[in-house]
C-alpha positions, 0 to 999 in steps of 0.5 A, a space after each residue: 133200672 139202676 144196677 144194685 149196690 150189692 150184686 150178691 144181695 141182688 141175686 138172692 132176692 131175685 131168687 126169692 122172687 123167682 121161687 115165690 113164682 113157681 109156688 109150693 111144687 118149685 122148680 129145678 136149678 136149671 129152670 130157675 137159673 134161666 128165670 133169674 138169669 144167672 149161670 147154673 153154679 152161681 144160682 146154685 151158691 146163692 140157693 145154698 146161702 138161702 137154704 142155710 137161713 131157712 129161706 129156700 128148701 129143696 125138695 125130694 125130687 131136687 126142685 127147689 122152693 121157698 123155705 119156711 123162714 121166708 114164708 113166715 116173714 109175711 106173718 111177722 110183718 103183718 102181726 097183730 102188734 104191727 097192724 096199727 101202725 101199718 094200717 093207720 095211714 089208710 084209716 086216716 085217709 078213709 076217715 078223711 074221705 068220708 069224714 066219719 069214724 073208723 076203727 080197725 079190729 081182729 078177732 079174740 075168741 068170740 070178741 073183736 078187739 078195737 086196735 085202732 080208731 081214727 076220729 072225724 072233724 064232726 064228733 060222732 059218740 060211740 062207745 068204742 075205744 082202742 083195747 075195748 071189746 065187743 061181741 063179734 056176732 053183733 059188730 060189723 067189724 066181727 061179722 067181716 071177720 067171720 064172713 070169710 070163716 067156715 062155721 058149722 052149726 056149733 060154732 055158729 051157736 058159739 059165736 052168737 051166744 046170748 047177743 044174737 041168735 044162730 039164725 040171725 048171725 048165719 043170715 048177716 054172714 051170708 049177706 056179707 059174703 055175697 056183697 063183700 061188706 058186713 054191716 049192723 044198725 043199732 044193734 049195739 048203740 041207738 042211732 048208730 050203724 056200721 059197715 066193715 070189710 075184712 082184710 084178707 091175706 092169702 084168703 084169710 081175714 087178718 083184721 077189719 076196718 068198719 065206718 061208724 056213723 049215725 043211722 041216716 048216713 048209713 041208709 040208701 045213697 049215703 051207705 053205698 057212698 061210704 061203702 064205695 070209699 071202703 072199696 076205693 080208698 083202702 086197697 091202694 094203701 094197704 101193706 103188700 099182701 093184704 086186700 079186701 073182697 070184691 062185691 059179687 055181681 
């Protein structure tokens, strides 16, 4: 590896990487210095600078750990307003792989908001458009997002609303949790079906991606092929820190 053009910055970045590796418990100065490969006085100065900006903090027992400013970076980077630009290349690659319509959506109350949309070469006429909303309970995107939440009976009833029944929604979410993929068939538009996966950060869904196609292209082997593309294409193109759930069994 080439030498860093600015050694002090490189030491600070190495210190952050090392702190992240020790998690919430942190580590004492001597342990960190050994892991980073610098002397304790050198690392102490680096940590003092990081603490000054909130990127590191010292626990009552003396251990150092990541500070709130470092933890906030990931949230800012993956904020809703940044997701379309960050994820558009992944959506485009997925659409090209299956030649189907691909959507990106996030949860807003009881609804899914469409943040981005990539059209295939073969046109598929559907209601969706960037900025539009649809009930989360009846969409593959919404079910993917809800499948990673713990919903009690009251929450299930609230999300179901007048669009479906709590029992039907519970069954759809259970299936999504088991398979890692949510789906819906002709619940929003005749002849149209969708499959979707949540995009996870530290176990929490920050968005979901779906494939929308005519029903005949989301049945049997054709559905399995498109679900496979969701799992194969997306992970390698997602920003660091985002992933998709794996299938059970």
